[in-house]
VMD Tcl script that draws the C-alpha trace (Angstrom):
set ca {
  {0.00 0.00 0.00}
  {1.44 3.35 -0.99}
  {1.60 6.44 1.15}
  {-1.47 7.95 -0.46}
  {-3.53 4.88 0.38}
  {-2.31 4.67 3.94}
  {-3.03 8.34 4.41}
  {-6.53 7.80 3.14}
  {-7.17 4.99 5.63}
  {-6.46 7.18 8.64}
  {-8.61 9.97 9.95}
  {-6.43 13.08 9.83}
  {-7.60 16.26 11.52}
  {-9.28 18.78 9.23}
  {-7.03 21.10 7.36}
  {-7.17 24.86 7.72}
  {-8.91 25.02 4.34}
  {-11.58 22.59 5.57}
  {-12.14 24.72 8.65}
  {-12.55 27.81 6.51}
  {-10.53 30.88 7.32}
  {-7.73 31.46 9.79}
  {-8.72 30.57 13.34}
  {-10.87 33.26 14.83}
  {-11.49 31.94 18.37}
  {-10.76 29.02 20.67}
  {-13.27 27.14 22.78}
  {-13.51 27.97 26.49}
  {-11.54 24.86 27.51}
  {-8.59 25.54 25.19}
  {-8.70 29.21 26.12}
  {-8.43 28.42 29.83}
  {-5.60 25.92 29.22}
  {-3.92 28.33 26.79}
  {-3.74 25.60 24.19}
  {-4.20 25.83 20.45}
  {-7.77 24.94 19.47}
  {-8.59 23.24 16.15}
  {-12.12 24.79 16.31}
  {-13.96 21.65 15.24}
  {-17.71 21.78 15.80}
  {-19.57 20.77 17.87}
  {-16.50 19.61 19.86}
  {-12.87 20.46 19.26}
  {-10.27 17.68 19.20}
  {-9.04 18.28 22.77}
  {-12.54 18.20 24.27}
  {-13.35 15.04 22.31}
  {-10.24 13.26 23.62}
  {-10.78 14.37 27.22}
  {-14.57 13.99 27.02}
  {-15.14 17.55 28.19}
  {-17.95 19.94 27.43}
  {-16.94 22.18 24.53}
  {-18.34 25.70 24.43}
  {-17.58 28.59 22.10}
  {-18.22 32.24 22.75}
  {-20.58 34.01 20.40}
  {-18.37 35.73 17.81}
  {-18.30 39.47 18.23}
  {-18.20 41.61 15.09}
  {-14.76 42.98 14.41}
  {-14.19 46.58 13.57}
  {-14.42 45.82 9.88}
  {-17.74 44.00 10.43}
  {-19.52 46.78 12.29}
  {-20.45 48.76 9.21}
  {-21.83 45.65 7.52}
  {-23.83 44.64 10.57}
  {-25.27 48.14 10.73}
  {-26.28 47.97 7.06}
  {-28.03 44.64 7.54}
  {-29.79 45.80 10.71}
  {-31.01 48.92 8.96}
  {-32.06 46.85 5.98}
  {-34.43 44.91 8.22}
  {-35.98 48.18 9.35}
  {-36.95 48.96 5.75}
  {-38.93 45.76 5.33}
  {-42.67 46.12 5.24}
  {-42.65 49.91 5.16}
  {-44.26 50.33 1.73}
  {-47.87 51.18 2.47}
  {-50.97 50.75 0.36}
  {-51.76 54.04 -1.33}
  {-54.98 55.27 -3.02}
  {-55.39 54.47 -6.69}
  {-57.08 57.70 -7.68}
  {-55.13 60.78 -8.61}
  {-56.00 64.16 -7.04}
  {-57.85 66.84 -8.95}
  {-55.14 68.59 -11.00}
  {-54.25 72.21 -10.37}
  {-52.54 72.50 -13.74}
  {-49.05 73.17 -15.08}
  {-48.25 75.24 -18.13}
  {-50.65 76.34 -20.88}
  {-53.81 74.33 -21.69}
  {-52.98 71.03 -23.41}
  {-55.09 68.56 -25.33}
  {-54.84 64.85 -24.69}
  {-54.66 62.31 -27.51}
  {-58.00 61.02 -28.70}
  {-56.61 57.62 -29.55}
  {-53.61 55.44 -29.00}
  {-51.65 54.22 -32.03}
  {-50.40 50.69 -32.40}
  {-47.71 49.17 -34.56}
  {-50.38 46.71 -35.69}
  {-52.68 49.38 -37.14}
  {-50.35 52.23 -38.08}
  {-48.19 50.49 -40.66}
  {-50.54 50.99 -43.58}
  {-51.28 54.62 -42.68}
  {-47.68 55.82 -43.06}
  {-47.78 58.39 -45.83}
  {-45.58 61.28 -46.79}
  {-47.73 63.58 -44.68}
  {-47.52 61.36 -41.61}
  {-43.75 61.32 -41.83}
  {-43.75 65.09 -41.58}
  {-45.88 65.09 -38.44}
  {-43.97 66.25 -35.32}
  {-42.86 63.23 -33.32}
  {-44.74 64.30 -30.20}
  {-48.15 64.29 -31.91}
  {-49.95 60.94 -31.67}
  {-51.81 59.90 -34.77}
  {-55.51 60.67 -35.06}
  {-56.06 58.40 -38.04}
  {-57.02 55.45 -35.90}
  {-59.92 55.01 -33.56}
  {-58.58 52.30 -31.32}
  {-60.32 52.04 -27.99}
  {-58.78 54.04 -25.18}
  {-56.90 51.78 -22.81}
  {-56.12 52.25 -19.13}
  {-52.72 53.48 -18.08}
  {-50.37 50.53 -17.60}
  {-46.92 50.81 -16.07}
  {-44.19 48.17 -16.24}
  {-40.59 48.44 -15.15}
  {-39.18 46.52 -18.13}
  {-37.42 48.98 -20.42}
  {-38.75 47.46 -23.64}
  {-42.35 48.16 -22.52}
  {-41.63 51.85 -23.10}
  {-41.64 51.15 -26.83}
  {-45.37 50.48 -26.63}
  {-46.13 53.93 -25.23}
  {-48.34 55.69 -27.80}
  {-46.07 58.74 -28.11}
  {-42.99 56.51 -28.47}
  {-44.78 54.36 -31.03}
  {-45.58 57.40 -33.13}
  {-41.97 58.58 -32.98}
  {-40.67 55.17 -34.06}
  {-43.23 54.83 -36.83}
  {-41.99 58.07 -38.33}
  {-38.26 57.80 -37.67}
  {-37.53 54.11 -38.27}
  {-40.23 52.70 -40.57}
  {-37.82 49.96 -41.67}
  {-38.02 48.46 -38.17}
  {-41.80 48.14 -38.16}
  {-41.79 44.34 -38.35}
  {-39.59 44.07 -35.27}
  {-41.67 46.62 -33.41}
  {-44.85 44.72 -34.31}
  {-43.33 41.54 -32.94}
  {-42.25 43.34 -29.76}
  {-45.77 44.66 -29.21}
  {-47.29 41.21 -29.76}
  {-44.82 39.06 -27.87}
  {-43.18 41.43 -25.38}
  {-40.44 39.79 -23.34}
  {-40.39 36.70 -25.57}
  {-39.25 38.88 -28.48}
  {-36.31 40.26 -26.48}
  {-35.32 36.79 -25.25}
  {-35.50 35.36 -28.77}
  {-33.35 38.18 -30.05}
  {-30.69 37.60 -27.42}
  {-30.76 33.85 -28.03}
  {-30.26 34.57 -31.71}
  {-26.74 35.80 -31.00}
  {-24.07 33.43 -32.37}
  {-23.00 30.77 -29.92}
  {-19.48 30.96 -28.59}
  {-17.31 28.98 -31.02}
  {-16.06 25.59 -29.91}
  {-12.87 25.56 -31.97}
  {-10.84 27.38 -29.30}
  {-9.26 24.75 -27.05}
  {-6.16 24.09 -25.01}
  {-3.57 21.54 -26.03}
  {-3.92 18.64 -23.61}
  {-1.56 15.82 -22.68}
  {-2.24 12.83 -20.40}
  {-1.36 13.33 -16.74}
  {1.63 11.30 -15.57}
  {2.38 11.24 -11.87}
  {1.17 10.30 -8.42}
  {-2.52 10.68 -7.63}
  {-4.26 10.94 -4.30}
  {-6.64 8.19 -3.25}
  {-9.59 10.54 -3.80}
  {-8.76 11.23 -7.45}
  {-7.96 7.57 -8.11}
  {-11.28 6.54 -6.61}
  {-13.23 9.05 -8.71}
  {-11.80 7.41 -11.83}
  {-11.54 8.92 -15.28}
  {-8.50 9.95 -17.24}
  {-6.71 13.07 -16.04}
  {-5.01 15.53 -18.34}
  {-2.79 18.56 -18.06}
  {-2.43 21.65 -20.23}
  {1.19 22.72 -20.89}
  {0.21 26.38 -21.17}
  {-1.39 26.26 -17.72}
  {1.72 26.36 -15.58}
  {1.46 26.78 -11.83}
  {2.32 30.46 -12.13}
  {-0.31 31.02 -14.83}
  {-3.00 29.22 -12.83}
  {-2.21 31.22 -9.70}
  {-2.21 34.48 -11.66}
  {-5.60 33.73 -13.28}
  {-7.14 32.63 -9.99}
  {-5.88 35.76 -8.24}
  {-7.30 37.91 -11.04}
  {-10.72 36.29 -10.59}
  {-10.81 36.68 -6.82}
  {-9.54 40.27 -7.02}
  {-12.33 41.23 -9.44}
  {-15.48 39.20 -10.10}
  {-15.59 37.54 -6.69}
  {-15.69 40.95 -5.02}
  {-18.82 41.83 -6.98}
  {-20.33 38.35 -6.52}
  {-18.62 37.01 -3.35}
  {-19.89 33.43 -3.32}
  {-16.53 31.64 -3.74}
  {-14.07 31.05 -0.90}
  {-10.64 32.25 -1.99}
  {-8.73 30.40 0.71}
  {-10.41 27.04 0.12}
  {-9.97 27.38 -3.62}
  {-6.27 28.20 -3.40}
  {-5.45 25.56 -0.80}
  {-7.64 22.71 -2.08}
  {-8.95 23.11 -5.62}
  {-5.97 24.91 -7.10}
  {-3.53 22.64 -5.31}
  {-5.26 19.54 -6.70}
  {-5.32 20.60 -10.35}
  {-1.74 21.87 -10.13}
  {-0.42 18.55 -8.84}
  {-2.86 16.03 -10.36}
  {-4.21 17.65 -13.51}
  {-7.81 17.90 -14.70}
  {-10.64 15.41 -15.15}
  {-14.41 15.65 -15.27}
  {-14.82 16.25 -11.54}
  {-16.25 19.28 -9.81}
  {-12.89 20.74 -8.81}
  {-11.63 20.63 -12.40}
  {-14.72 22.40 -13.75}
  {-14.61 25.05 -11.03}
  {-10.92 25.68 -11.64}
  {-11.33 26.03 -15.41}
  {-14.24 28.45 -15.01}
  {-12.29 30.54 -12.49}
  {-9.28 30.60 -14.84}
  {-11.49 31.62 -17.78}
  {-13.01 34.51 -15.84}
  {-9.58 35.48 -14.54}
  {-8.31 35.79 -18.11}
  {-11.45 37.78 -19.00}
  {-10.77 40.12 -16.05}
  {-7.18 40.74 -17.18}
  {-7.76 41.10 -20.92}
  {-11.14 42.80 -20.53}
  {-9.41 45.48 -18.50}
  {-6.04 45.87 -20.23}
  {-6.41 44.13 -23.59}
  {-6.61 45.84 -26.96}
  {-9.98 47.39 -27.93}
  {-11.79 45.14 -30.38}
  {-12.53 48.03 -32.77}
  {-12.55 51.81 -33.09}
  {-14.90 54.43 -34.48}
  {-13.47 57.59 -36.02}
  {-10.31 57.18 -33.96}
  {-12.29 56.47 -30.78}
  {-11.32 53.11 -29.23}
  {-14.08 50.75 -28.16}
  {-14.69 50.11 -24.47}
  {-14.89 46.38 -25.24}
  {-11.36 45.06 -24.75}
  {-9.62 41.78 -25.33}
  {-10.34 39.03 -27.86}
  {-12.74 39.73 -30.72}
  {-16.45 40.40 -31.07}
  {-17.20 36.65 -31.25}
  {-14.24 35.25 -29.31}
  {-13.93 36.82 -25.86}
  {-10.85 36.31 -23.67}
  {-10.80 33.04 -21.75}
  {-12.78 31.19 -24.43}
  {-10.37 28.24 -24.68}
  {-10.51 27.73 -20.92}
  {-14.28 28.07 -20.93}
  {-14.56 25.47 -23.70}
  {-12.50 23.03 -21.63}
  {-14.94 23.60 -18.75}
  {-17.90 23.12 -21.09}
  {-16.57 19.72 -22.15}
  {-16.74 18.57 -18.54}
  {-19.60 20.51 -17.02}
  {-22.30 18.05 -18.03}
  {-20.80 15.38 -15.81}
  {-21.19 17.48 -12.67}
  {-24.57 19.10 -13.44}
  {-26.61 16.06 -14.45}
  {-26.30 13.77 -11.43}
  {-30.04 13.67 -10.74}
  {-30.68 9.93 -10.74}
  {-33.04 8.31 -8.25}
  {-30.06 7.04 -6.28}
  {-28.70 10.56 -5.84}
  {-32.04 11.78 -4.51}
  {-32.30 8.77 -2.20}
  {-28.81 9.28 -0.82}
  {-29.50 12.96 -0.15}
  {-32.84 12.16 1.50}
  {-31.46 9.34 3.65}
  {-28.55 11.48 4.76}
  {-31.01 14.11 5.96}
  {-28.45 16.82 5.43}
  {-28.99 20.10 7.22}
  {-27.21 23.37 6.73}
  {-25.41 25.11 9.57}
  {-26.11 28.67 8.48}
  {-23.61 30.04 11.01}
  {-20.72 28.05 9.58}
  {-18.36 29.39 6.90}
  {-19.97 27.08 4.34}
  {-23.44 28.19 5.44}
  {-22.50 31.82 4.86}
  {-21.18 30.95 1.38}
  {-24.49 29.23 0.61}
  {-26.30 32.40 1.70}
  {-24.17 34.47 -0.65}
  {-24.76 32.03 -3.52}
  {-28.50 32.20 -2.80}
  {-28.55 35.99 -2.83}
  {-26.52 36.02 -6.04}
  {-29.29 33.93 -7.66}
  {-31.95 36.22 -6.18}
  {-30.19 39.30 -7.57}
  {-29.97 37.71 -11.00}
  {-33.63 36.72 -11.01}
  {-34.77 40.12 -9.78}
  {-32.76 41.90 -12.48}
  {-34.22 39.70 -15.22}
  {-37.71 40.16 -13.78}
  {-37.43 43.94 -13.68}
  {-35.70 44.29 -17.06}
  {-37.47 41.62 -19.12}
  {-40.73 41.20 -17.18}
  {-39.97 37.48 -16.90}
  {-41.95 35.47 -14.32}
  {-40.42 34.75 -10.93}
  {-39.45 31.20 -9.94}
  {-40.43 31.46 -6.29}
  {-36.87 31.45 -4.99}
  {-37.69 34.56 -2.98}
  {-40.00 32.52 -0.75}
  {-36.87 30.98 0.81}
  {-35.58 34.37 1.92}
  {-36.78 34.00 5.50}
  {-35.26 30.56 5.88}
  {-31.90 31.44 4.34}
  {-31.39 34.85 5.92}
  {-28.81 37.47 5.07}
  {-25.09 36.72 4.80}
  {-23.10 38.20 7.66}
  {-19.43 37.87 6.59}
  {-18.60 37.12 10.24}
  {-16.21 34.38 9.20}
  {-12.77 35.80 8.70}
  {-11.58 36.02 5.11}
  {-8.14 35.24 3.86}
  {-5.60 38.01 4.22}
  {-5.94 38.83 0.51}
  {-9.69 39.33 0.89}
  {-9.14 41.44 3.99}
  {-6.84 43.71 2.00}
  {-9.40 43.86 -0.80}
  {-12.16 44.79 1.63}
  {-10.08 47.48 3.33}
  {-9.30 48.98 -0.06}
  {-12.61 48.62 -1.91}
  {-15.22 48.00 0.82}
  {-16.67 45.17 -1.24}
  {-18.63 43.78 1.73}
  {-20.42 47.10 2.21}
  {-21.06 47.44 -1.54}
  {-22.49 43.93 -1.64}
  {-24.78 44.41 1.37}
  {-25.92 47.82 0.10}
  {-26.83 46.34 -3.27}
  {-28.89 43.66 -1.55}
  {-30.77 46.40 0.28}
  {-31.23 48.39 -2.93}
  {-32.59 45.30 -4.68}
  {-35.39 45.17 -2.14}
  {-36.14 48.85 -2.62}
  {-36.27 48.41 -6.41}
  {-38.53 45.41 -6.01}
  {-40.88 47.44 -3.83}
  {-40.88 50.22 -6.42}
  {-41.77 47.77 -9.18}
  {-44.47 45.97 -7.20}
  {-46.18 49.11 -5.93}
  {-46.17 51.12 -9.15}
  {-47.30 48.10 -11.13}
  {-49.96 47.37 -8.49}
  {-51.47 50.81 -8.94}
  {-51.87 50.27 -12.66}
  {-53.15 46.68 -12.67}
  {-54.83 46.23 -9.31}
  {-58.28 47.31 -10.44}
  {-60.33 47.88 -13.56}
  {-59.87 51.50 -14.48}
  {-62.86 53.15 -16.20}
  {-62.15 54.33 -19.73}
  {-63.08 57.85 -18.69}
  {-60.17 57.86 -16.27}
  {-57.45 56.30 -18.39}
  {-54.69 58.40 -16.82}
  {-55.30 56.86 -13.40}
  {-52.12 55.43 -11.99}
  {-49.79 56.00 -9.08}
  {-50.45 59.40 -7.56}
  {-47.80 62.03 -7.04}
  {-48.04 61.49 -3.28}
  {-47.63 57.73 -3.63}
  {-44.55 58.16 -5.81}
  {-43.17 60.58 -3.24}
  {-43.47 57.87 -0.62}
  {-41.56 55.46 -2.85}
  {-38.90 58.12 -3.41}
  {-38.68 58.46 0.37}
  {-37.79 54.76 0.65}
  {-34.97 55.30 -1.80}
  {-33.79 58.36 0.14}
  {-33.74 56.27 3.32}
  {-31.53 53.71 1.60}
  {-29.19 56.46 0.42}
  {-28.99 57.96 3.88}
  {-28.11 54.60 5.46}
  {-25.08 53.99 3.27}
  {-21.83 53.74 5.23}
  {-19.72 56.85 4.98}
  {-17.15 55.11 2.78}
  {-19.82 54.68 0.09}
  {-21.57 58.05 0.21}
  {-21.13 60.66 -2.50}
  {-22.19 64.22 -3.17}
  {-25.41 64.61 -5.12}
  {-23.76 67.43 -7.01}
  {-20.86 65.23 -8.08}
  {-21.90 61.70 -9.06}
  {-18.45 61.18 -10.64}
  {-16.48 62.19 -7.54}
  {-14.70 60.17 -4.91}
  {-16.67 58.99 -1.88}
  {-17.64 61.83 0.41}
  {-20.05 61.92 3.36}
  {-23.29 63.73 2.66}
  {-23.17 65.29 6.08}
  {-19.79 65.89 7.66}
  {-19.81 64.72 11.26}
  {-16.12 65.03 11.90}
  {-12.74 64.89 10.25}
  {-11.98 61.27 11.10}
  {-13.50 59.89 7.92}
  {-10.80 58.60 5.56}
  {-10.19 60.99 2.72}
  {-11.23 60.04 -0.80}
  {-9.40 57.17 -2.36}
  {-6.62 57.61 -4.88}
  {-6.03 55.24 -7.83}
  {-3.88 53.06 -5.55}
  {-6.77 52.92 -3.08}
  {-4.75 54.17 -0.15}
  {-7.19 55.61 2.42}
  {-4.38 57.47 4.14}
  {-3.53 59.58 1.10}
  {-5.71 62.33 -0.38}
  {-6.56 62.01 -4.05}
  {-4.88 64.37 -6.47}
  {-7.98 66.30 -7.45}
  {-8.78 63.88 -10.27}
  {-12.38 62.60 -10.14}
  {-13.10 58.92 -9.72}
  {-14.95 58.89 -13.08}
  {-14.19 60.90 -16.18}
  {-15.87 62.03 -19.41}
  {-12.61 61.36 -21.26}
  {-13.25 58.13 -23.16}
  {-10.19 58.42 -25.40}
  {-7.33 58.33 -22.92}
  {-6.11 55.10 -21.35}
  {-8.37 54.55 -18.33}
  {-7.11 54.48 -14.76}
  {-6.79 50.92 -13.50}
  {-8.21 50.73 -9.99}
  {-7.41 47.44 -8.24}
  {-10.17 45.18 -6.96}
  {-12.64 46.54 -9.56}
  {-13.18 49.44 -7.20}
  {-14.54 51.73 -9.92}
  {-17.01 49.07 -11.11}
  {-18.30 48.45 -7.59}
  {-18.87 52.17 -7.05}
  {-20.34 52.68 -10.53}
  {-22.84 49.83 -10.16}
  {-24.07 51.06 -6.78}
  {-24.49 54.68 -7.85}
  {-25.95 53.85 -11.27}
  {-28.53 51.50 -9.75}
  {-29.52 54.30 -7.40}
  {-30.10 56.71 -10.29}
  {-31.89 53.95 -12.19}
  {-34.27 53.47 -9.24}
  {-34.89 57.21 -9.02}
  {-35.57 57.31 -12.76}
  {-38.05 54.42 -12.46}
  {-39.95 56.06 -9.60}
  {-40.53 59.25 -11.57}
  {-40.98 57.80 -15.06}
  {-44.81 57.60 -14.72}
  {-44.79 61.42 -14.71}
  {-43.16 61.34 -18.16}
  {-45.91 59.04 -19.42}
  {-48.56 61.38 -18.06}
  {-46.91 64.45 -19.58}
  {-46.82 62.77 -22.99}
  {-50.34 61.37 -23.04}
  {-52.44 63.40 -20.58}
  {-50.84 66.87 -20.51}
  {-54.14 68.56 -19.62}
  {-54.13 66.69 -16.30}
  {-50.56 67.65 -15.31}
  {-50.23 69.40 -11.97}
  {-47.29 71.40 -10.71}
  {-46.34 68.41 -8.58}
  {-46.52 66.13 -11.62}
  {-44.30 68.48 -13.58}
  {-41.71 68.52 -10.80}
  {-41.80 64.72 -10.79}
  {-41.16 64.64 -14.54}
  {-38.26 67.06 -14.09}
  {-36.80 64.79 -11.40}
  {-37.01 61.87 -13.82}
  {-35.09 63.82 -16.47}
  {-32.43 64.94 -13.99}
  {-31.99 61.32 -12.88}
  {-30.84 60.39 -16.40}
  {-27.67 62.48 -16.38}
  {-24.15 61.01 -16.53}
  {-24.68 57.63 -14.97}
  {-21.25 56.56 -13.63}
  {-21.46 53.27 -15.53}
  {-21.16 55.20 -18.80}
  {-18.03 57.09 -17.70}
  {-14.36 56.13 -17.82}
  {-12.79 53.93 -16.52}
  {-15.79 51.60 -16.06}
  {-17.20 52.01 -19.57}
  {-13.75 51.28 -21.02}
  {-13.95 47.76 -19.55}
  {-17.39 46.70 -20.63}
  {-16.58 42.98 -20.62}
  {-16.47 43.17 -16.83}
  {-19.90 44.84 -16.45}
  {-22.80 42.49 -15.58}
  {-26.12 42.53 -17.48}
  {-24.84 44.48 -20.46}
  {-27.99 43.92 -22.52}
  {-30.20 45.25 -19.69}
  {-28.27 48.51 -19.58}
  {-28.48 48.88 -23.37}
  {-32.28 48.64 -23.20}
  {-32.48 51.23 -20.45}
  {-30.22 53.62 -22.34}
  {-32.43 53.23 -25.41}
  {-35.50 54.25 -23.39}
  {-33.73 57.23 -21.85}
  {-32.42 58.39 -25.23}
  {-35.94 58.28 -26.67}
  {-37.29 60.36 -23.75}
  {-34.49 62.93 -24.00}
  {-35.09 63.25 -27.74}
  {-38.82 63.86 -27.23}
  {-38.12 66.65 -24.74}
  {-36.90 68.71 -27.70}
  {-40.32 68.64 -29.40}
  {-43.15 67.76 -27.03}
  {-44.64 71.06 -25.73}
  {-45.24 69.84 -22.19}
  {-41.86 68.14 -21.73}
  {-40.13 71.05 -23.41}
  {-41.67 73.45 -20.91}
  {-40.74 71.19 -18.00}
  {-37.20 70.93 -19.29}
  {-36.70 74.65 -19.71}
  {-38.54 75.79 -16.58}
  {-37.82 73.12 -13.99}
  {-34.76 71.04 -14.86}
  {-32.22 73.76 -14.21}
  {-28.96 74.92 -15.74}
  {-27.07 71.79 -14.77}
  {-29.42 69.65 -16.85}
  {-28.85 71.74 -19.97}
  {-25.10 71.67 -19.37}
  {-24.92 67.89 -19.03}
  {-27.73 66.45 -21.14}
  {-25.81 66.41 -24.43}
  {-22.81 64.80 -22.73}
  {-25.10 62.16 -21.26}
  {-26.63 61.46 -24.67}
  {-23.18 60.97 -26.21}
  {-22.13 58.64 -23.38}
  {-25.17 56.41 -23.82}
  {-24.79 56.37 -27.61}
  {-21.15 55.41 -27.14}
  {-22.20 52.54 -24.87}
  {-24.55 51.05 -27.46}
  {-22.14 51.72 -30.34}
  {-19.41 49.78 -28.55}
  {-21.60 46.73 -28.02}
  {-23.47 46.53 -31.30}
  {-20.90 44.28 -32.98}
  {-21.00 41.68 -30.20}
  {-24.57 41.90 -28.86}
  {-27.76 41.57 -30.92}
  {-29.89 43.64 -28.56}
  {-27.36 46.48 -28.71}
  {-27.41 46.25 -32.53}
  {-31.21 46.42 -32.51}
  {-31.11 49.45 -30.21}
  {-28.52 51.06 -32.47}
  {-30.68 50.65 -35.58}
  {-33.55 52.42 -33.82}
  {-31.30 55.24 -32.63}
  {-29.80 55.73 -36.09}
  {-33.15 57.04 -37.32}
  {-33.85 59.06 -34.18}
  {-30.45 60.75 -33.84}
  {-29.41 60.69 -37.53}
  {-26.35 58.58 -36.81}
  {-23.94 57.51 -39.53}
  {-24.59 54.09 -41.03}
  {-21.13 52.86 -40.07}
  {-21.72 54.25 -36.52}
}
mol new
graphics top color blue
foreach p $ca { graphics top sphere $p radius 0.5 }
foreach p [lrange $ca 0 end-1] q [lrange $ca 1 end] { graphics top cylinder $p $q radius 0.2 }
display resetview
């Protein structure tokens, strides 16, 4: 029997990797004896041998945990605060000169044949009067593509992009299914990119021998390369989606594939996926732009439009992934049921499961809000799973990353914001679908007072952000700064090296300059900040967007309060940090690219209409302020640049671009 076999027959104590992070506390017995504790649960090794009672103190939050605990406690205080609000709008007091409301609502299904030379000359804010379709109640939906069925938007598109009528008809008929089909129509990632493999020759552990299957190695994946790619992944993507354990991966998974090669097991698939994303993080940040437009380099870096960085590694994972995802035989279910496995939510593994759960919830919520797709019911487990607490100590590398980028606070704050956005969606949609609205009151929807209450929830979230995440409302591109100074102890704004002890050099965190080489902030700090701030402005935009609908379709009912709400919606569209450099110069690292493209399309259509629609034009000139006029054209160019960059690699972006070409008179080569 070889050494590997004899080792497997014994019962060695758990490794540090199996225990999770570096020891955080000893049991009371070991503490009193001043002995090293192995921290096994429910009894440590010493207490087991001596048959003593083993008790652990409740872990106290460390200094770095206190902010996170405060966020999560405050998050709980937000739950259940969204009240039921009346469905009827108040009697309007009026804003601006008398306006007439449209007598009918056009449809892509009925307008196609009526497009004549005279209709093409009609101002884009005037709905057609050639149809007599029945007036329909006001309906609000969060999904960006639903805006394209607004009557005023329909009329604009019918006039500006008649060549896209067939697509717009299909969108009106099929809704979310049309968008999903379009995205699925994108070319599949090619399978011809692979790594050269050679059979593994060497000693194997008993575990890998027992699992069976041939093992291979890849000459290009040296130990140094694997460590570099893994570090790149954990320093970037895992800070945005922290559901992988860096220490366990480096000590167990990485060690195994480095010494024993790859097979079809779980560790091999995980390692290859981590390596693929690590290469994407490196090349997507520092690689060559895939194209340029009039000397302006694309923000999509690394690889090509159809072959992103890391593709060869991803293909190697795809070859093996079926073996680890399809073990759903009766025997597997029986084994799991007989084992009666339970989850210790307070353990390091339990906290990782919580984070994986909330990652899935965030994904589902985003797809529900952006595509109006049905929910799976995963949210019903929220009470049982609970919120992650990060009480288990990270590896030293993750501690450095958290001190520099505050990724724990960003993560917890985004979980809280997700709930706020979900409340916004549910309540606004409830007002517009909860009852049968009489045809004589087709503008009925969420009232100005109800929308104010929703905006108050968002303001509460903003006010509860830890000081390291706050920013000035007057400077969405600036470094973190407390909204209300309560002392001088707060660390000064972070410089590109993320050193809290040093003041920044006066350079903003985000820049309008899309042509210069972007600043490379470690730990994806700029992306974490940009996502949090942009989602805040997105939520504010969604709360006030019903006022835009009302201004377009029922201007005679607009009140002063309604007009101020519409102005707030327009101001919320300015210079979203996600569109600025350096984040927009590394688009491959941004999640949900197609969702952002859809939202930018809707905003660009609204901003275009403000130039022509009498009511929105008055609101823009009288209420939006000088800052809006100074920044609106810059914001338009930033959003156009976003979609232009992605159109060669994303079908939804290309579809958005074709619509915008007719609206903004963009060059064909764009």
